[in-house]
C-alpha positions in Angstrom: 0.2 -38.8 -3.7 -2.5 -36.2 -2.9 -3.7 -36.6 0.8 -7.3 -35.1 1.8 -6.9 -34.0 5.4 -9.9 -33.5 7.5 -10.2 -29.9 9.0 -12.9 -28.0 10.9 -13.5 -24.3 10.3 -12.3 -21.2 11.9 -14.7 -18.2 12.5 -12.2 -15.4 11.9 -10.9 -15.7 8.2 -12.5 -12.8 6.7 -10.1 -11.1 4.4 -10.0 -7.3 4.8 -8.8 -4.8 2.2 -5.5 -6.4 1.7 -6.2 -10.1 2.6 -6.2 -12.3 5.9 -4.0 -10.5 8.6 -3.9 -12.0 12.0 -1.0 -12.5 14.8 1.6 -15.1 14.2 0.3 -17.3 16.7 -3.0 -17.1 15.1 -1.5 -18.4 12.0 0.4 -21.0 13.8 -2.9 -22.8 14.8 -2.9 -26.3 13.4 -4.8 -26.0 10.2 -5.1 -22.3 10.2 -2.8 -21.3 7.3 -4.1 -24.3 5.3 -7.8 -23.6 5.9 -7.4 -20.3 4.3 -5.2 -21.3 1.3 -7.5 -24.2 0.5 -10.8 -21.8 0.6 -8.9 -19.6 -1.9 -8.3 -22.6 -4.2 -11.7 -24.0 -3.6 -13.5 -20.9 -4.8 -11.3 -20.5 -8.1 -12.1 -22.1 -11.5 -9.7 -23.3 -14.4 -6.3 -23.4 -12.6 -5.5 -26.8 -13.3 -2.1 -27.0 -15.0 -1.7 -23.0 -14.5 1.0 -21.1 -13.1 0.9 -19.7 -9.4 3.3 -17.2 -8.0 4.4 -17.4 -4.6 6.4 -14.9 -2.4 6.5 -12.9 0.6 8.2 -10.0 2.6 10.4 -12.4 4.6 8.5 -11.7 7.9 8.7 -14.4 10.3 6.5 -17.4 9.3 7.4 -16.8 5.7 9.4 -19.6 4.6 7.1 -22.1 6.4 4.0 -21.2 4.7 5.7 -20.9 1.4 6.7 -24.5 1.8 2.9 -25.3 2.8 1.4 -23.6 -0.1 3.9 -25.4 -2.6 2.6 -28.6 -1.3 -1.2 -27.6 -1.5 -0.6 -26.0 -4.8 0.7 -29.3 -6.2 -2.3 -31.4 -4.6 -4.9 -29.0 -6.1 -3.5 -29.3 -9.6 -1.4 -26.3 -10.4 1.1 -26.8 -13.2 3.8 -24.6 -12.0 4.9 -22.5 -9.0 7.2 -19.5 -9.4 8.6 -18.4 -6.0 11.1 -15.9 -5.0 14.6 -16.7 -4.0 14.6 -17.1 -0.1 10.6 -16.9 -0.4 11.3 -12.9 -1.2 9.0 -11.0 -3.4 8.0 -7.5 -2.8 4.2 -7.1 -3.4 4.9 -5.0 -6.6 7.0 -7.3 -7.9 4.7 -10.2 -7.4 2.4 -8.1 -9.2 4.8 -7.8 -12.2 5.8 -11.4 -12.3 1.8 -12.5 -12.5 1.6 -10.4 -15.3 5.0 -10.9 -16.9 4.5 -14.8 -17.0 0.7 -15.1 -17.5 0.2 -16.7 -14.1 -3.3 -17.7 -13.0 -2.7 -15.7 -9.9 -0.6 -15.7 -6.9 -0.2 -15.8 -3.2 1.6 -12.9 -1.3 2.4 -13.6 2.3 2.7 -10.3 3.9 1.1 -8.4 6.6 2.2 -5.1 4.8 3.5 -2.1 7.1 2.5 -4.1 10.2 5.4 -5.3 12.7 7.0 -8.9 12.3 8.2 -11.5 14.7 6.8 -14.5 16.6 4.6 -12.3 18.5 3.6 -10.0 15.7 1.9 -10.1 12.4 1.4 -12.3 9.5 -1.0 -12.1 6.5 -2.1 -13.9 3.2 -3.7 -12.3 0.4 -4.5 -13.8 -2.9 -4.1 -11.6 -6.5 -5.6 -12.7 -9.4 -4.5 -12.7 -13.2 -4.0 -9.2 -14.0 -1.5 -8.8 -10.8 -4.1 -7.1 -8.5 -5.8 -8.0 -5.3 -8.7 -10.1 -5.4 -12.1 -8.3 -5.8 -14.4 -8.4 -3.1 -16.7 -10.8 -4.9 -13.6 -13.2 -4.4 -12.8 -12.5 -1.1 -16.4 -12.7 -0.1 -16.6 -16.2 -1.6 -13.2 -17.3 0.2 -14.7 -16.0 3.5 -18.1 -17.9 2.9 -16.0 -21.1 2.1 -13.7 -21.0 5.2 -16.9 -21.1 7.3 -17.8 -24.5 6.1 -14.5 -26.1 5.0 -14.1 -29.5 6.0 -10.9 -30.8 4.2 -7.6 -29.5 2.5 -5.4 -31.1 0.0 -1.7 -31.6 0.3 1.3 -33.7 -0.9 3.9 -35.4 1.0 7.2 -34.2 -0.3 10.4 -32.7 1.2 10.9 -28.9 1.4 11.8 -27.0 -1.7 15.4 -25.5 -1.3 14.1 -21.8 -1.7 17.7 -20.5 -1.7 18.9 -22.3 -5.0 17.6 -20.6 -8.4 16.4 -23.1 -10.8 13.4 -25.8 -11.4 12.4 -28.8 -9.4 9.4 -31.3 -9.2 6.8 -31.6 -6.6 4.5 -34.4 -8.1 3.6 -33.3 -11.5 4.1 -29.8 -10.8 7.3 -27.7 -11.7 8.6 -25.5 -9.2 10.8 -22.4 -10.4 12.8 -20.4 -7.8 13.6 -17.2 -9.4 15.8 -14.1 -8.8 13.0 -12.0 -7.2 14.6 -8.6 -8.2 15.8 -9.1 -11.9 12.4 -8.9 -13.7 11.2 -5.8 -11.4 14.5 -4.2 -12.2 14.4 -4.6 -15.8 10.7 -3.2 -15.7 12.0 0.0 -14.0 14.7 0.6 -16.6 12.2 0.5 -19.5 9.7 3.2 -17.5 12.6 5.5 -16.2 15.4 7.2 -17.7 18.4 5.7 -15.9 21.0 7.6 -17.6 19.6 11.0 -16.6 19.4 9.8 -12.9 22.8 8.1 -13.1 24.2 11.8 -14.5 22.5 13.4 -11.5 24.0 11.2 -8.8 27.5 11.4 -10.7 27.2 15.1 -10.4 27.1 15.1 -6.6 23.3 14.6 -5.7 23.0 12.7 -2.7 20.3 10.5 -1.5 19.3 8.1 1.3 17.0 5.0 1.2 15.9 3.6 4.5 14.6 0.0 3.5 13.6 -0.6 7.1 15.0 -4.2 7.1 12.0 -5.2 5.0 11.6 -6.6 1.5 12.9 -3.5 -0.6 16.6 -3.9 0.6 17.6 -6.3 -2.4 15.8 -4.0 -4.8 17.2 -1.0 -3.6 20.6 -2.0 -3.5 20.5 -3.5 -7.1 19.1 -0.4 -8.7 20.2 2.6 -6.5 23.5 1.5 -5.9 24.4 -1.1 -8.6 22.5 0.1 -11.7 22.1 3.9 -11.0 25.7 4.3 -9.3 24.7 5.8 -5.8 27.4 5.1 -3.4 27.4 2.1 -1.2 25.8 3.1 2.0 23.0 5.1 0.2 20.8 2.1 1.3 20.5 1.6 5.1 18.7 -1.3 6.8 18.8 -3.1 3.6 18.8 -6.8 4.8 15.3 -8.1 5.1 14.9 -9.6 8.8 12.1 -11.8 9.9 11.2 -9.1 12.7 12.4 -6.1 10.7 15.2 -5.5 13.1 12.7 -5.0 15.9 11.1 -2.0 14.0 7.7 -1.2 12.5 8.3 -1.0 8.8 5.7 1.7 8.3 7.3 4.6 6.5 6.3 7.7 8.4 7.8 10.2 10.7 7.4 8.1 13.6 8.8 4.7 12.5 11.5 6.1 10.1 12.8 8.6 12.7 16.3 8.2 11.7 15.7 9.0 8.1 13.7 12.2 9.3 16.5 13.3 11.7 18.8 12.5 8.8 16.9 14.9 6.1 16.3 17.5 8.7 19.9 17.7 10.4 23.1 19.4 9.4 24.7 18.4 6.0 21.3 16.4 4.9 21.1 14.9 1.6 19.3 16.2 -1.4 16.7 13.4 -1.3 15.3 10.9 1.3 13.0 8.2 0.9 11.7 4.6 2.5 9.5 1.7 1.6 7.6 -0.6 3.9 7.6 -4.1 4.8 6.4 -5.3 1.7 7.4 -2.6 -0.8 4.1 -1.2 -1.8 4.4 2.1 0.2 6.7 5.1 0.2 7.9 8.0 1.9 9.4 11.1 0.3 11.5 13.5 2.2 13.6 16.3 0.6 16.2 18.3 2.5 14.3 20.0 5.2 10.9 19.2 3.8 8.4 16.3 4.2 6.2 15.6 1.3 2.8 14.4 2.1 1.5 11.1 0.2 -1.3 13.2 -1.1 0.9 16.0 -2.7 3.3 13.3 -3.9 0.6 11.8 -5.9 -0.4 15.3 -7.3 3.4 16.3 -8.0 4.1 12.9 -9.8 1.0 13.1 -11.8 1.8 16.6 -13.0 5.3 15.8 -13.9 5.3 12.0 -14.8 5.5 12.9 -18.7 9.2 13.7 -17.9 9.8 9.8 -17.6 10.1 8.0 -20.7 7.5 5.4 -20.0 5.1 8.1 -19.5 5.8 10.3 -22.4 2.6 9.8 -24.1 0.5 11.6 -21.4 -2.0 10.5 -18.8 -5.3 8.9 -19.4 -6.7 9.6 -16.0 -5.9 10.0 -12.2 -7.2 8.0 -9.4 -7.1 8.5 -5.7 -8.8 6.9 -2.8 -11.6 8.9 -1.1 -9.6 10.0 2.0 -6.5 11.2 -0.1 -6.5 15.1 -0.3 -8.0 16.8 -3.4 -4.6 18.0 -4.4 -4.5 15.6 -7.6 -8.2 16.7 -8.7 -6.8 20.2 -9.6 -3.8 18.5 -11.5 -6.4 16.3 -13.5 -8.3 19.4 -14.2 -5.2 21.2 -15.6 -4.1 18.4 -17.8 -7.9 17.7 -18.8 -8.1 14.2 -17.8 -10.6 12.3 -15.4 -10.2 12.1 -11.7 -11.9 9.0 -10.3 -12.5 9.0 -6.2 -12.7 5.4 -5.0 -12.9 3.8 -1.6 -9.7 2.8 0.2 -7.8 -0.2 -1.1 -5.9 -0.9 -4.2 -8.2 -3.3 -5.3 -10.8 -0.7 -6.4 -8.0 1.0 -9.1 -7.7 -2.5 -10.9 -10.7 -2.2 -13.1 -9.9 1.5 -13.8 -6.2 0.4 -14.8 -7.4 -2.5 -16.8 -10.0 -0.5 -19.0 -7.3 2.2 -19.6 -9.2 5.0 -17.7 -6.3 5.6 -15.3 -2.6 6.0 -15.5 -1.4 6.7 -12.0 -3.4 6.1 -8.7 -2.4 7.0 -5.1 -3.6 6.5 -1.4 -2.9 9.0 1.5 -1.5 5.9 3.4 1.8 6.1 1.3 0.7 4.3 -1.6 1.4 5.2 -5.3 1.7 3.6 -8.4 0.8 3.5 -12.3 -0.6 1.0 -15.0 2.8 -0.8 -14.9 1.5 -3.2 -12.2 -1.7 -3.7 -10.3 -0.4 -2.9 -6.7 0.9 0.1 -5.4 4.8 0.4 -5.7 7.0 2.1 -3.2 10.3 2.0 -5.2 8.7 3.0 -8.5 7.4 6.2 -6.9 10.9 6.8 -5.6 12.4 6.2 -8.9 9.9 8.6 -10.7 10.8 11.3 -8.1 14.4 10.7 -9.2 13.5 11.1 -12.6 11.8 14.3 -12.2 14.7 15.7 -9.9 17.0 14.7 -12.7 15.1 16.4 -15.4 14.2 19.7 -13.6 17.5 19.9 -11.5 15.7 21.6 -8.9 15.3 20.8 -5.0 12.3 19.0 -3.7 11.3 22.2 -1.7 11.6 24.2 -4.9 9.4 21.5 -6.7 7.0 21.9 -3.9 6.7 25.7 -3.9 6.2 25.9 -7.5 3.4 23.1 -7.2 1.6 24.9 -4.7 2.0 28.3 -6.2 0.5 26.9 -9.6 -2.2 24.7 -7.8 -2.8 25.8 -4.3 -2.1 23.9 -1.1 -4.2 21.3 0.9 -2.8 21.2 4.3 -3.4 17.8 5.0 -3.0 15.1 8.1 -4.0 11.7 9.1 -4.8 11.0 13.0 -4.7 7.1 13.8 -6.0 5.8 17.1 -4.6 2.3 16.9 -5.8 -0.6 19.0 -9.0 1.0 20.1 -11.6 -1.4 21.5 -13.7 -2.9 18.7 -16.9 -2.2 20.2 -16.3 1.6 21.2 -15.0 2.2 17.8 -18.0 0.6 16.4 -20.1 2.9 18.6 -18.6 5.8 17.6 -19.1 5.4 13.8 -22.7 4.3 14.4 -23.7 7.2 16.4 -21.7 9.4 14.0 -23.6 7.7 11.1 -26.9 8.2 12.7 -26.4 12.0 13.4 -25.1 13.1 9.9 -28.2 14.9 8.8 -28.2 16.9 11.9 -24.7 18.2 11.3 -25.7 20.2 8.1 -25.7 23.9 8.8 -23.9 23.5 12.5 -21.0 25.6 13.1 -17.7 24.3 14.5 -15.2 27.2 15.1 -15.3 29.4 12.0 -16.5 26.5 9.8 -20.1 25.8 8.9 -21.0 22.1 7.9 -22.1 22.2 4.1 -22.9 18.5 3.7 -22.4 15.3 5.0 -22.2 11.6 3.6 -21.2 8.1 4.1 -19.2 7.3 0.8 -20.6 5.0 -1.7 -18.8 4.0 -5.0 -20.1 2.8 -8.2 -17.4 1.4 -10.2 -17.7 2.8 -13.7 -16.4 -0.3 -15.3 -18.5 -3.4 -13.7 -21.1 -1.3 -12.0 -20.5 -2.7 -8.7 -21.3 -0.8 -5.6 -19.3 -0.5 -2.5 -21.1 1.3 0.5 -20.4 2.7 3.7 -16.7 3.6 3.0 -16.2 6.2 5.2 -18.1 9.1 6.8 -17.3 12.8 5.3 -18.1 16.0 6.9 -17.6 18.9 4.3 -17.4 22.6 5.0 -18.4 25.5 3.5 -14.6 26.8 3.4 -13.7 23.7 1.5 -12.2 21.9 4.4 -13.0 18.2 5.2 -13.0 15.8 7.7 -13.2 11.8 7.0 -13.7 9.3 9.7 -13.2 5.4 9.0 -11.9 2.4 10.4 -9.1 0.8 9.1 -9.0 -2.9 7.5 -5.4 -3.5 7.9 -4.9 -4.1 11.6 -4.8 -7.4 13.5 -5.9 -6.6 16.8 -8.8 -4.1 18.1 -9.6 -1.4 15.7 -8.0 1.7 14.1 -9.7 4.7 14.0 -8.5 7.0 11.2 -9.2 10.6 11.0 -8.4 12.7 7.9 -8.1 16.5 8.1 -7.8 19.0 5.2 -7.7 22.5 4.6 -7.4 24.1 1.2 -5.5 27.3 0.4 -5.8 28.6 -3.0 -2.7 29.6 -5.0 -3.0 33.3 -3.8 -3.4 32.1 -0.1 -0.8 31.8 2.8 1.4 28.8 1.8 3.8 28.7 4.9 1.8 27.7 7.7 2.8 24.8 9.8 0.7 22.1 9.0 -0.5 21.4 13.1 -1.3 25.0 13.1 -3.4 25.1 9.8 -5.5 22.3 10.9 -5.9 23.0 15.0 -9.8 24.1 14.3 -10.3 20.8 12.5 -8.9 18.8 15.3 -11.2 20.4 17.6 -14.0 20.0 15.2 -13.4 16.3 14.8 -13.6 15.4 18.6 -16.7 17.7 18.8 -18.5 15.9 15.9 -17.3 12.3 16.6 -16.7 12.4 20.6 -13.3 10.8 20.0 -12.0 11.2 23.5 -15.4 10.0 25.0 -15.4 6.8 23.0 -11.9 6.1 22.8 -10.4 7.5 26.0 -7.7 8.9 24.0 -6.3 12.3 24.3 -3.9 12.1 21.4 -3.7 10.0 18.5 -1.3 7.2 18.4 0.5 8.3 15.0 0.1 11.5 13.0 1.0 11.3 9.5 
């Protein structure tokens, strides 16, 4: 029997670029998760009798909130819930399940690459029927509802056994516990030449995949080791844990240090990769070479026709504004459009649905295609393996060939994490206020050619997104971008993106840090980073 429970609003339930993320202790407040879930249901129309997908990355609180969401879905009138066994569904796998089974939408329980555990982070986001993150008009409506909500709906039933595949009933609603890997693995076999990759591995090609004790462990074990024949042990840290083994599941040089040491050490494998907490980000490392996410997007776009699922060619390439311009030159060479969007995968959804783009990418290690409506870490790894299987060259050789053909964007992102929010806001406010005065000024050997606060008009629906990041453009073609991230749970993260371009005839063997030294100094001089944050160095450089 449906029960209506009185509640009072919380004032901090505004979704960010990827849903609502807070500390576990915040979500454990009585009514907190229930208020947000009910706010989502309250702004949706037409879901009576429809299917809802549920799953998460296995972090602390995942199972408890799934049980809550099941009861609330039944009380609100959904007809069926598909939930991953053990409460597990990677974000791209959830997108695939939504699309494959014609679901109305889905709740994905994850804080992505943020750490997990009782004192760490948790998150909930809603994905719409195309499998992608809810657009701003939906998240804005959810936030507005959360500020006035006065009740939530639930039913009193025992917990569902999440570890047993099969169907059960919760009131009038059917619960189906599904294998979280099978549908996703089948899709990957449709897109990529598994035979060619198996042959590559059988010939002695060695790879190492670090699942970071996060959601992709079961997917990587099944696909890389069982279906592609990589030796047992290829996948390390492959068991999802509620606290990710005490580590930070962000695939970068700092948090995947063991993988980097392996790939830059003696007798390194040929190829290394990692994915993050919920499986939507990727890290690509060759023997003695790190491939930046921006370069990876460009290389994948230039070569993805080598995979059977993309043999028909690309309709377009999309990248987030902070991502380097490396993919732009590939788009020109392929004579396809290049779309520059704000940060956040939801901005790619309209382009993919309209058939305007085939591959999309963000500098924050997210890459994906029109196969789902989320970025997809393991997909990017498999596309790299397909390319390597066809070209039979090393990662380093492929990168050298790419730079010789298209030029090289020396690129880095400097993150200042946990900055006091008021200080971060002051930095951005003063920066925006002084943009016009920067044009024509010299910083080192570079002269500012133009500045702006990036604004995006969606070419499909005409919606406008303003104030998406401050850009400083230099006459040399170099660029600095400043923006505050919306993916943290405490304080603010200032992200500074530094980019220097060298053409195909330029010097291609600079150390990245050396190549960007002048831009690092220019960024501090322009924005007063040390003054506002009190930091001498960024927390993380990627």
